[in-house]
N, C-alpha and C positions, 0 to 999 in steps of 0.2 A: 930181277926181283927187288933188288935194293933200289933200283931206279923207280920202280912202280910204287914202293912204300914211300919213297921220298916225294913222289908226285902227289900221293894221297895226303901226306902230312902237309904238304904245301897248300893243297886245296882246302884242307880243314882250317888252316890258319888264315887263308886269304878270302874265305867265303864270308860274304856280307849278309847278315841276317837282319831284315827290316821288321821291327816289331811295331804293331799298331797300338798306339796309346789309347786306352779307354777313357772316355770323358766321364769325369766324376760329376754326378748330378749335384747341383748346388742346392743347399738347404734353404728353404724360404723361412724368413722370420715372420711369425704371426703374433700379433699383440692381442692378448685376451684380458678381459677384466678379471680381477681377483674374485674367486668364488666366495659368495656370501656364506654358503653352507659350510665350506671348508674352514673359513675363519671362525664361524660360530662353533664348529666341532672342536677346533683347537682350543678355543677359549674355555669351553665347558669341560674339556678333558683336564685342563690345568687347575680347575676348581678343586680345592681340598676340603671345602666345607660348604654347607648350604648357603651361608652368607656370601661366599665368593661367587657361587653359581648364580645366585639371585642378582648380584651386582652386574655380572656379565650379561644377564638377560635384560636388565634395565637399560644398559648401554646399547644393546642391540635393538631394543624397541624404538630408540630415537632415530635409527637409520632407515632410509627408504629401501625398499626391496622391489626389484623389477619382477614382472610377471613370469619371466622365464626362469627365475631363480627361486620362486616360491616353493615349487615341489621339492627341491633339494633341501631347502631350509626346513620344511615341514618334516621330512624324513629324519633329519638330525634332531629336531625337537622331540619327535616321538621316541627315538632311540634313548635320548637322555631322560625322557619322562619315565620310561620303564626302568632306567638305571636308578632314578631317585625313588621309584616306588618299590624297589627290591625284587623285581621280576626279571626274567631272562628276556632281553629284547629279541634274541634270535628265534624264540618260540612264540612270542606274542605279536611281533611285528610282521605285517604282510610284506613290507619292502625288504629286499635283500641288499645288504650294504656292499658297496663296491670295494674291492680289495679285501682286507681282513675283516671278517665278521665274527670273530670268536668272542665268547663271553668274557675271556680274561682281559679283553680290551676295555671293558667297562667294569671296574672294581665296584663291588657293592659296599654300601656304608651300613654300619650297624644301626644308625638312627635314620629313619626316613623323615624328611622335612616336607610338610604339605605346602609350604609357601612357594617352593620351587615348582612343584607340579601345578600349583594354582597359576603362577605366572606363565608357565608353558601353555596351559590350557587357554589362557587369555590371548597369548600370541597366536595360537592356532585360529582363534576366532577372527582376529584382526587380519591375519594373512589370507584367510578364505574370502575376505571382502575385496582383495586386490583386484583392480580392473584388469581384464584380460585373462584371468586365471579361473579355470573351472574346478571347483572344489569336490566334484563327484569322485575323484580318484583318492581322496583322503577320508571319505565318509566312513568306510568300513573300519579303518583304524581308529577313527574318533569314537565309533560305537564300541569297539573292542575295549577301549580304555575304561569304559563305564563298568565293566564286569568285575574287576578286582579292586576298584577304587573304594576306599572306606571313608575318606574325608567328605563331609557334606558340602563344604565350600567348594572343593574341587569338582564334585559331582554337579553342582549348580552351574559352575563355570563351563564344564564340558557340555552341558545341555544348552547353554547359551551359544557355544560354538556350533552345535548342531542346528540351532535356530538360524545362525548366520549362513550355514551351508544350505539349509532348506530355502531360505529367502533368496539365495543366489540362483537356485534351480527351481523356479516356479513352474516350468513346463514339463517337469519329469514326475509323473504320477507315482511311479515306483518308489522314488526317493521320498516323496511326500508321505506315502502310506507307511513306509518303513520307519520314518521318523515319528510318525504318530504312534506306531506300535511301541517304539522305545519310550515315548513320553508316558503312555498308559502303564507300562510296566513299572515305572519309577514314581507313579502317583501315590503309591502306598508308603513312600519313604517317610521316616519319622521327622525329617527336617522340613520346616516350613519353606526354606529357601529352595529346596529341590522341588517341592510340590508347586511353588510359584512358577519356577522355570518351566515345568512340565505343562502347566496350564497356559502359560504364555506361548509355548510352542504349539499347543493345540489351537489356540485362538488365531495364530498367524498362519498355520499350515493346514488346519483341519477343514474338511469339506462336508457339506450336508447332503451330498449326492449319495444315493444308495448303491448305484452301479459303480463298480470299481473297474479300472482299466485292466486289460488282459495281462499286461506286463508287470503286475504287482506281486508276482511270484506267490500267488495263493494266500496272501495275507487276508485275514478275516475283515469284513466290513464293520466299522465301528460308528456308532451314533455319537458323534463328537459333542453335539449339543446336550445330550443326556448325560454324558460323562462329565461335562463341565458343570451342568446343573446340580449334580450330586454333591459337588463341593461348595454349594451355597450354604451348607450347614456344617462346614468344617469347624473343628474346635478352635482353630487359630484364626483371628480376624484378618491377618495379612493374607491368608489363603482364601478366605471368603472374598476379600477385595480383589485378589488376582482372578478369581473365578468370574466375578461380574465383569471385570475389564476384558477378560478373554471372550466373554459373550458379546460385549460391545465391539471387540475387534472383528468378530465374525460379521457383525452388521456393517462395519466400515468397509469390509472387503466385498460387500454386495450380496452377502448371503442372508436370506430372509429367516428371521428367528421365528420359532414356534410360539403360538399364543399361550400354550400351556405353562410357560415359565412366568406368566404375569403374576399368578398367585404367589409363587416363590419370591419374586422380587418385592411384592407388597409386604410380605412378612419380614423382609430384611430392613424395612424402614424403621422398625423398632429395635434394631441392633444397638448394642452398647457402644460401638466404636464409630466415630464420625466418618472414617474413610469408607466403611461399609455402607453407611447411610447415604453418603455422597454419591458413590457409584450406583447404588440402588435407585436413587432419584433419576439419574441419567438413563438407566435401563428402562424404568417405567415410562419416561418421556418417549424413548425410542419406540416402545411397543404401542403407545397411544397414537403415534404417527403411522405405524404400520397397520393397525386394526382399529381405526377410530369408531366405526359403526358396529363393531361386534358387541354383543350383549353379554354382560357378566352379572351374576347374582349378587345381591347385597347380603352380607353375612347376617345371620340370625333373623332372616325374614324371607318371605316368598317373593320379594320385589326384585326386578331386574333393571339394569341401567346401562347406558352406552359406555363403552370402555373409555372413551376419551373424557367423558364427564367424570367417571370414577377416578381416572388417573389425575384429572385436574384437581379434584377434591383432596386426593392424597398428597399431591405436591403442595397444595395450599397449606395443608397441615404441617408440612416441613418448613414453612416460613417461620414457624414458631419453635424451630429446633434449638437445642441447647448450644450447638456449634454455629458460630457466625459464618464459617465457610459453607456449611450446608444451607444456611439461610440465604446466602448470596446466590448459590447455584439454583436453589428452588425458585427464587424470585426471578432470575433471568430466564428460566425455562418456562415460566408462566406466560411470558410475553409472546412466545412462539406457538402457543396453543390456541390458534384462531378458530378451530372447529368446535370449540366447547359451546354448550347451549347458553342462551342469554341469561336465564335465571341463575345458572351456576356462576356466570360471570359477575352478575350484579351482587351476588352473595358475598363476594370478596370485599365489598365496601361497607358491610354491615356486620357488626360483631354478634348481633342476635340472629338466631336461625329464623329465616323467613318461612312463612306458612306454606308456600308452594314447594319447599324442599322438605316438608314434613308430611309423611303419608298418614292420613286419618282414616279410621274405619268408617265404612258406610253405615247408614241406618239399618240396612238389612243385616249387616254383620253384627251390629250391636244388639239387634233384636234376637238374632240367632243365639248369641252368647248369653243373653238374658233368659231365653227360653231353656237353654241347656242347663242353666244354673237353678231353674225352678222358681225364680223370683219375678213377680209382675207388679206393675204399678197399681196401687189401690185407688188412686184418684183423689185421695184425701189431701195430698201435699202437692202444692202447685209447682210444676216443672220438675218433678222427680224423675220423669222419663226423658228429660232434655239431654242432648248429646254433651258428653263431658270432654273438656279440652285437656284435663290433666291426664295425659297418657304418657307412656314410657317413650320419650323422644329418642332415647339412646338406642332403642330396638328397631325403630322404623324410620330413622332419618335417612334421607338420600345422600347426605353429605355429613361428614363428621363435624361435631360442634367445634372442635379445635381448629377446623379449617375455615370457619366463618370469620369474615373480616381479615382475610390474609393480607390484603394490601394496606389495610389500616395498621396491622402489626408491623408490616415491612416499612411503612413510612414513619413509624414511631420508634424504630429500632435504635438501640444505643450505638451501633456501629454505622458509620456513614457509608461504608461500602454496601451495606444492605439497603440503606435508604436510596442510594443511587441506582442500584439494581431494580428496586421496586418502581422508581420513577421511570426508568427505561422500559420496564415491562408494561406499565400503564400506558405509555406512549404507543407501543406496538399494538396493544389491544384496542385502544381508543381510535386509532387510525382506521381500523376495519369495522368499527361499530359506532355510528354517530350517537345512538342513545346512551351507550356506555361513556362516551366522551363527555356528554352533558352531566352525567352523574358523578364522574370523577373530577369534575372541574374544581369543586371546593377543596378537595384534598391536594390538588396540584398548587392551587393558590396559597394554601397554608405552607407549602414547602418553600415559598419565596422568603420566608422568615427563618429558614434553617441557619444554624450557627456556623456551618461549614460553607465556604464560598463555592466549592465545587458542586455541592448539592444544590445550592441556589441557582447556579448557572445551568446545571443540567435540567432543573425544573423549568426554567425559562425557555430553553431550547425545546423541551418536550411540548410545552404549551404552544410554542410557535408552530410545531408540526401539525397540531390538531386544531389550529385556530380557525380553519375554514368550517369546522363542524360545531362551533360553540359561539355563544353570545354572552358577553360579560354583563352581570348585574352591577348596580352602583356599588354595593358593598364589596363585591369581588374586585371591581375596578379600583376602589379605594385601597385595598390591600396590595394590589399590583403596583399602583403608583407610589406607594410608600417606599418601594425599593429604589426609586430614583435618587434617594439620599445616600445610597451606598457609596462608599469611598472607592470601590473597585471600578475602573473604567470598563472592564470587560462586562461586568454585570449591568452597568447603565446602558451600554450600547446594545447588549443583548435584549434589554427591555425595550429600547427604542425600536429594535427590529420586530419585537413581538407586537407592539402597538401599531406597526404598519399594517399588519394583517389581522387585527382583532376587530370583531364586530361589537359595537356599543349599542345599548338598548335605548337610551334617552339622551335628550339634548343636554340635560344636566351632567351626564357622564362625559360628553364632549367638552363641556366647559371646565369640568374638573380636570380632565386630562390636559387641556391647554394651560390651565393655571399651574399645575404641577410641573409641566415641561418648562414653563417660563421660569419657575423657581430653580429648576435644574440648570437652566441656561445662566441664570444670575450667579449660582454657586460654582458651576464648572463651565467657564466660557469656552474651554477647548471642545466641548460637546456640541458646538454650534452646528456644524455640518450634519451631524447625526440627528439632531433635533429637527432641523429644517426638513430633512428627508422624511422623518417620522410624521411631521405635520402634513407633508405633501400627500402621503398615502391616507392619513387619517381623514383629511378633507375630501379626498376623492372617493372614499368608501361611504361617507355619510353626508351627502349634500343636503338632504332634507332636514337633518338635525342641525347642520351649521346655519341654514337659512334664517331661522328665528334669532340667532345670536349675532347676526351681522351688525345691526345698529349699535348694540352695546360694544362689540369688539372694535368697531371703527369710530366710536364716540360721535356718531352723527345725530343731528337734531332736525326735526321737520321744519322748524321756523328760523333757527339761528345757525350761523356759520360757526364751526368749531375751528380751533387752532390746528394748523397742519403739523402732523407728527414729524419727528426727525427721521430721515431716511437712513441715517447711519446707526440707528438703534437696532441691534440684532433681534430684540424682542418684538419690535414693530414689524420687521421683516418676517419673523416667524408667524405672526398673526395674518399677514397678507398672503403668505404661502398657503396657509390653511384655507383662507377664503377663496383665493383664485382657483385652487384645485377643486374646491366644491362647486364653484361657478361654472366649471367646464361642462357639467351635466345638469345644471340648474339654470335655465335661461332667464328666470325672473330675478335672480340675485343681482346682476349688474345695475338694475334700476335703483338699488339701495346705495350705490357708490356715490361719493362726492367727487367734485372736479379734481381735487388733488389725488384722489385714489386712482383715477384714470392715468394721471401723469406718473404716479408711482408704479402703476402696472407696466407702462411702456419702458420705464427705466429697468425694472426687474426682469422684464421679458428679454431685454438685451444683455443684462449682466449675469442673470441667473436663469437662463433659459432651460436648464435641466431640471429646475424646480418649479418654474411657472409655465403653464401650458398656454397654447394659443387660444384666445377667446374671441367669440363673435360679439363685439360690443355694439350696442345700438347707436347709430349715427356716426360710427367711426369705422374706418377702413384700414386694414393692416396693409402696409406697403411691403411687397416682396418682389424679388427678382423674377424674370420670366422663367417659367418651369420648362425644363427639358422634356421632349416627347417621351424619353425613356423613364421618366420619373412620375410616379403616381401623385395626384394632387393631395393625397392624405399624408404624404411623408413630411417629416419635420424639416423646416427650412434650413437648419444647420446641416442636416444630412444631404439635402439638395445641393447646398453650396459646396460641400466636400466632393460629391460626385461630379458636379460640373467643373470644379477646378481640375480634377484628374482627367476628365474628358478632354479638356483643352490641351494638356501636355501630351496626350496620346497622338496628337497630330504634329509632332515635332519635325518629321521628315519633310514637311511642306514649307518650313521656314528656313531662312538663312542662318548661319552659325551664330551671328550676333543676336538675332531675334530669338533664337532658341535659348541662349543663355539668359537673356533678360526675362523671358517667360518663365523659365525654371526658377529664377531668383524670386520673382513676384509670387509665384505659386507656393514656394517654400515659406515665404514670409506670411502669406495668408493662412497656410495650414498651421504654422506655429501659433499665430494669434488665435485661430479657432480652437486649438487645444487649450489655450489659457482661459478662454471664455466658457468653453463647454467641457466640463470634467468628464461627462460620459462619452465624449468623442475624442478625448485627449490621446488615448492609446492609438486609435486608428489614424488620427491626424499626424501624430508624431512618427508612426510607422511609415506612413506615406511620404512625409517630408524627408525622412532619412533615406528612403529609396531614391527620391528625386535628387537629393544632395549627392548621392553616389553617381547618378547619371550626369549631373553637372560637373563634377570633378573629372569624370572620364572624358567628357566633351572638351573641357579646357585643356586637358593633357594631350589630346589628339589633334590640336589645331594644326593646320597644314603648314603654316609659316614656321612653326617650330621645328618640324621634321625635314624641312628643305635646307636647313643649315648644315654646314660641315661639322664633323664630329668635334674638332678642337674648339669650335665656337658654341658648343652645345652644353657647356658645363652648367650654366645657370638654369637653363631650361630643363636639363636632366634632373637637377635637384628638385625642381617643381613637380615634374612628372613622377619622380620616385616618391615624394611626399604624398602626392595625390593617390598613388597606388596603395601606399601604406594606410592612408586614412580610409580608403574604400574598404580595405580588408577589415579594419576595426569596426566600421559601420555595419558591415555584413554580419559580423559576429554579434553585434548588438541586436540587429533585426532578428537573428535566429534564436537567441537565448534570453532576451530581455522581455519578450512579449508572450503572453499566454494566448492560446487559441490559434497559433500559427499552424496552418494545414499544409499538406504535402505540396499543393500547388504553389504556395508562397515559398516553401523551402527550396523548390527547384529553381525558382527565379533568383532567390538569394544566392544559391550556389553558382548559378550562371553568372551573376555579377561578380562573385568572388573569382571565378575562372577568368573573367576579363581583366580583373586587377592583376592576377598573376601573369597573364600574357603581357600586360603593360610593363610589369617589373622585368620580364625577360627581355623585352625590346630595349628598355633603358639600359640594362646591364650589357646587352650586346653592343650598343653604340658607345659605351664608355669603357669597355674592357679590351685590352690588347691580347691578341692570340685567340686561337680557336679551341684550344684544349678545354678551358673551363666551360665553354658553351655546350660541349657534347653532353655532359652530365645534366646540365640544366634543361636542355631541350628534351632529353630522354625522360626526365622527371615530369615535365609539363605534359608530354604526350601520354604518360601513364595516368596522370590526373584526368585528362580528357577521356581516356578509355574507361576509367573508374566511374566518371560521371555518366557515361553512356550505359554502363552495366547496372548502375544503381537507380537510374531514373529513366529506364527504357520505356516505361508506360506513359511518361509525361512528354516524350519527345515529339509526338504529333502536335502538341500545343506550342512548340518552339520553332515553328517554321520561319525561315529567313533570318534566324537569329545567329549569333556568333558561333555557338556550338554546332548548330545545324550545318553551317558552311564548313566548319572544321571537320566534321565527320565525313563530308563528301570529299574532302581533300586529304583524308588520313593516309591512303596508299601513297600519295605523293610526298606527304610529310615524313613518312617512315623511311624513305630512301633519299631524302634531301640533306644537304649540308646545313649546318647551323645558320649560316648567313642567309640561305634561301628560306629556311623555316621562319626566321625573324621577319623577312620581307612579306611572306604570306600572312603572318599574324598581324602585321601592321596594316596591310590592306584589308584584311577581313574585319578587324576592329572598326575601321572607319566606315565600312560599308554595311555593318550589321544594323538591324532595326531596333527600335526601342520597344521592349516587351511590356505588355500591360500587366500591372500587378493587381490581382483581385483582392478585394478587401475581406478580411476574415470576419464570419458571423461571430577607505584606508585611513587609518589615522595618520596624518602627516604633521611632523613636528617642525618648529621654526628653523632648526638647523638642517633641514632637508632629510632627516631620517623618516622612514615609513615603517609602520608596524601593522601587520594584519592580525586581527583578533577574531577568533571563531566563536560565534554565539552558541550558547547551550541549546540543546533540542527543546528544553522546556520553555525557552524564551519565545518560541514561535506559537502564535495563537491562530485559531481558525474561527473568526467571528461569523462566517456564513459560507455558503457554497461558492467555491471559486475565489474566496478571499483569504488573505493571509496577513498577519500582523506580527511584527517583531518588536517586542518590548524587552529591552536588555539594559544592562548597566556596564559602562566602560570606565575603568579606573585609570586615570592618567597620572603618570609619575615620571619625573625626569630630574636630571641633575640641576644644581642651582644655576639660574640664569642671572645675567646682570640687570635685565630690565624686563618688564611685562611683554609677553608675546602672544600671538594667536596660533592656535592649533586647529588644523582642518580635520574634521571627522566626516566620513562618507561611507556609504554602503557599497560593497563590491560583490559582484556575482561571478563565481568561478564557473568555468565551462570547459567542456571537452568535445570538440567537433566530431570526433570519431564515434561518439555514442549516438549521434543523431542519425547516422547512416547505419542501419542494422544489417546484419548478415542476410536476413531473409529478403532484403530489398534487392540484392544482387542475383544474377543468374546462377543456375546450378553449375557447380564446378568453378565458379569464379573466385578469385582470391580477394577477400574483403580485408578491410583494415583491421589490425589486431585491436581487440578491446581490452583495455587495462582497467581494472577496478580501482576506484578512488584516484584516478589520474586527473590532473588539472592541467589543461593546456594554457590557460591564461585567465585573466580577470577583466571584468567590464565594470566601469563606474555605474552604479545602480541608482545613484541619487546625486543631487548637487551637494557640494561640500558645505558643511556648517562650521563656522569659525567660532572657536571657544577661546575666550580671553583668560589667560593663565597668569596669575601674579606669583612671582618667585618668592620663596621664603628667604628671610634675611639670614645671611651667613652667621653661623655660630662662632663666637670668639672664645 
């Protein structure tokens, strides 16, 4: 027994128990953004006064809130809203607070401050507009806050929040109907601010449809238009204005207004407040466009009239309103009422009521009235039964007497804004009515003498637009030409532009215009080009009137030879420009020319061919180059020369490299000279020369003898090729951004040339760089640019056959898997084998010490003298430290550009990654003009 116990004890002590260790799961660390709602809750709980809480809310309003955090932030704001309103958040709030939600967590203050609630309501509206957040989950709570709110300001702000919620949920008819119901309940509030917000909500969310969707929870259908119309007679003018604007908002949303509100709107024209009258004028104009042919009765009579005519008369009456703001608006709206009857239109130019706008009683009606009165003519007095004109015009007028001469009142208004609006309205109406244009001509000519330059300029532009429908008399032309003495260059050039398209009635008018233009030329020599252009069109439009003036203008005599005038005299050139353009359509005029006139014509035809046309002179034959079969014989010889020059260089692949370079150099020189002689072809010629210059630089950089050298001997040639690539890039940016009218076809070829320049840069870098690591990134970037080119200009690729990019796209699978050295070899071979693409023709202040300063002109310095034309007239103040001697400063115009804005996202394929567009980004600048040197004298140093 003892041995047995001993054995058991031994086994107990020697038994090995192997315990399995349980693996403890490792806790993963998760990084989360700090909760905006929790931070806001902590801050607001720390507030001990309304001022502290308002400060915390103002700080929070400056911080951005993500869409996923908006709901939590709104819950906290609503909880504290009820806290500051003195109500229990647990009973008023639909949301249940996470964690502790007891009322003792929100101690109530003895004094409630409306400013805190107002800011919270404002934040709720801002948060509901957050992108990606649907505010339907907070609408019920926002509506509940209206029930116990006593502050009118907070009520108005809460209604504004509901408007933001409804605007964010336009496709939910149940939400729309409920919000309209809320707005209707608060329309009886005593505060004008609350009523204004309710009307604004009805105008933005209300519908005129009688059928309501099934999911509107049984809400009653409301006639929103009638509800809004009832507040046209509200006691507060701000509410009346809000009601009219709400009705206009319904119209802007595409809902057709009822014609029944026309009479209500007309009564508002006599309101005491200008805001109401201004809005009423706008509403009447809208109704006249919706129901122009509807018939409305004339008050105090049995007559009827078209609604558009009646509305036109009432708006004419508002041109004499006491407020200049209303007068401006009324004058502007008159210009867009083109459906008005002609006799109503002509009445605006006469202050006296015309007879056709005054309804007279017929003889039958007068006899009936006489019979009913029991009085008959005795026959003893002559004409006692004749019709009487002294009738009550106020009772039977078709237009109010105050509306007569509306444009006369507008053009004579003391405020220049009203005068400008009246001139613009006259222009719009005269363009659609030639008879009205003739009648308003005297009034427009009188506006040329206005004291305000802007009014004079607008009058000239207006008359230019209607010049095809009018012919100036001598007295009118005399008034117009008097403006040539104006000191403003914009005024003078606008008048020159007007005379280009004006019809003159007599030869004396042509002579008067020529004399005044020559006076203008003598007084302002800088107007030379503008005056010559004016006389070109003036002679071309009036050849029969210029013909009898030719002997006097050229000082010719039938028997004696006269002295030959000086060809350097700008006045004599102006006379010749007038005569030669008139002779183009008058074959009998050249017979009146003297011998020196023919010589002068040949000289001007070569030097000023854009001003002097080609004439068929008797006994003289014009020499011209052979015409290409692709060019019509009626084309201008300068245009023929331009096209023939470009056709020659398009066959470059058939010439040897040396002949190719010589032909390109000669063609570039010819195009530059053509641009200097022909100002109208200067843009096209310079654009083509720049493209050919890029091609010449590329050909020189790809000469075979340069690339056969070893890399160590390539240093000088590499500098030349690198400079050529850099210059090509600069030229392509000039071609893309310095010329107007560049179409997509030209943009593709410009980007193609830029891609070739970047390939040349990559080749040069590869031959001069040691190691392969830097080339990997450069090759990858270049291939990305090729891929971007393909995606953005995929529609133009069929026009780029056998080009550099066309061959690259065929080799793209190979290029993507090749080493950088192999990519460079492929690019070099492809560049040298690519064909020359045809380019279709489109229909800094620098100081002596080397410092450069860029000055931005003001927007008001840019002028628009005509369509497609812009002018910059600005002042640059130069100042610098004292210099030891006089020096020259270079001043030039620079054009800022950003190449990423030219390639739009829509041009790329769906799903493609486009270049990021950055607003107001400037990639570089291009010299826009040749530098002008200004000689600056230093001030003597003070001692």
